N, C-alpha and C positions, 0 to 999 in steps of 0.2 A: 631323858636324851642322853645317851653317851657322847662323849666327844674325844676320848682319849682311848687308843688302843695299845696296849702294851705286849712287848715281846721278850721273850727270853732267848738269847743267842748262845749256842754252843760250838765248839770247833772240835769236831772229831773226825779222824780217818780223812784228812785234807779236805775236809767240807765244813762250811759255816752253815748251821741250820738255825732258822728263826721259827719259834712257836708262839702263837698268841696266847696270851694269858687269859684274856677276856674276850676273845673272839676265835673262832675255829678256823684260824689261817695258820698254814705251815708251809714254808718255802725254804730252798737252800741256794748256795753259790760257791764256787770254788774259791772265789776271793771276797773280801769284805765288801768292795766295791759293787761285784755282781749282785751279793746278797742284799744290799742297800736298794737296788733297782729292783730286785726280785719282791722285797717287802712292799714297795711302792705299788708295784703291778697287782700282786696278789691281795694287797688291801683295797685297790681300786675295783677289782673284780668282786671282792665281797661286798664293797659299799654298794655296787649297782643293784645287788640282791636285796639289801637290807636298807634301802634309801630312807624308809619311814623311820627307822630307829637310830640312824646315826646321822650326823651333819656331814656335808659333802667333803670336807678337808678337815679330817681329824688330826689331833697332834699325835705323833707316833713316839712312844718312849720304848727304848731298848735296854735289856740288861744283859751284860756280858759275864759269861762264865768261862773262865781258862782253866785248863787242866795242866799242871806242871808236870813234867816227867819225873819220875821217882827214880832216885840214884841209889844204888846199892852201897 
């Protein structure tokens, strides 16, 4: 039984994108707050389909990757 779903979060083209590392979940948002809400919603929808494999309220771990602008 897995009880932690991990996400990698990137910020590109003015959008935050969250990709599940150990679950097939991908969502996005224009702001970090919108992304956070979308992660919770997408995870809930996924768990409805996989209720035998996951507990109902997993811990969510997010890793952040930021690209800094390169200066010439």
